[in-house]
N, C-alpha and C positions, 0 to 999 in steps of 0.2 A: 471551455469546456462545460458540459452542462452534465450532470447525473441525478437520479432519485436514489435516497438510504433508504432503504426499506425496514419491515418493521425488524427484521433481525440485523437491523445494523450493517448492511452490504450495499454496495454502491452499486447502482444498477445505469447503463448507459440509458439515455432516453430513447432512442428511436422513433418509434412512430406513438409512442404513449400519450395520453391525454396528461398534461401535468396538473392541471385544477384537479382531477377526478382524484389521482394519485394523494394529490396532499388534503385537501380538504375531507371525504370523506373515509378516506383509509389511515392517514398521520403518517405519510411520509414527508421527508425534509426533502426540497427540491436546494440544489444549490447551482449555480449559473457562475460563472467568472468572464468580467469583460477587463481586459490587460490585468492591472493588479487590484481590480477590486472584486471581492465574491459579494455575490447577492445572495441569501439564504431566506428562504419562504418556508412556512410551517403554520399549522394549525396545531398551536400549544397543549389543548387540551386532549388532541389524539396520538399527541405522540410517545411511544413508548419511552423506555432508558437506552435499550438496544439500538434503534433510531438516532437516539440523539448523540449515544459515544461513536457510533459509526461516522456521525455528521460533524463531531468536534474532532475527531482523527483526519477526517477528510480536509477541516479546515485548518488545521495545523499544519497538514503539508503543503497545502497549498500555500499558507504564509503571506495572506493577502497584505496590501500596504493598508486600506478600507475595508470595513466589513459592514454592509446593509442588511440589515435583519427585515423581512417582511413579514409582519404578522397578522395572521387571519386571511382571509380570501375575498370573503362578500365586503366588510370595510375594514381594508389593511391598515394597517399604521407601520410607519416605515420609522427605523432607528437606524443614524449612522454611528459607526464607530473607529475611530482614527486607529487602533489596536485589537488585533482578532483575540486576546486573550478577555477583552472587557464584552465582548461581544460573545463568546463563550459563556462566559458568567451569568449573562442576561438570556442566554439561552436556558441556564440550568435552571434560574430562576423563573423562565416561563414555563415551563416543561412540567416542574413539579409544584407548581402551582402558590407559589414564594416570591411574587412581587416585592419588591424591597426587600426581602431577607425574613419575612414574616411568619416562613413555615419551620416544620419539625423536622422533616425530613425534606431528603432531594441532592441531586448531583452537584458536586462542589469542585469549581475549578480552580485550579493552584498555579499561581505563576510558576 
């Protein structure tokens, strides 16, 4: 399964779209699964709250055994999470700009 989560939180089928163009300058989140692993690619400063919410629902519905976050396109940083809820928390921190929980606002995912 491959899809893009757009700026309004809707899941779009990939088709012939250029994934890098949708993620880097636009702010979409790309979700791909391989077996029971979900691979999430995003450019955090560009992602909207609606895009994040749509991605969170999609990831929760997938209920992956492990989740890999690929943060950034040019110099990507990869993080692996054995529980998807931990990946969702990190996504919320990254998108709201509160790495390590130091911002006053942002989405918070509860177990």
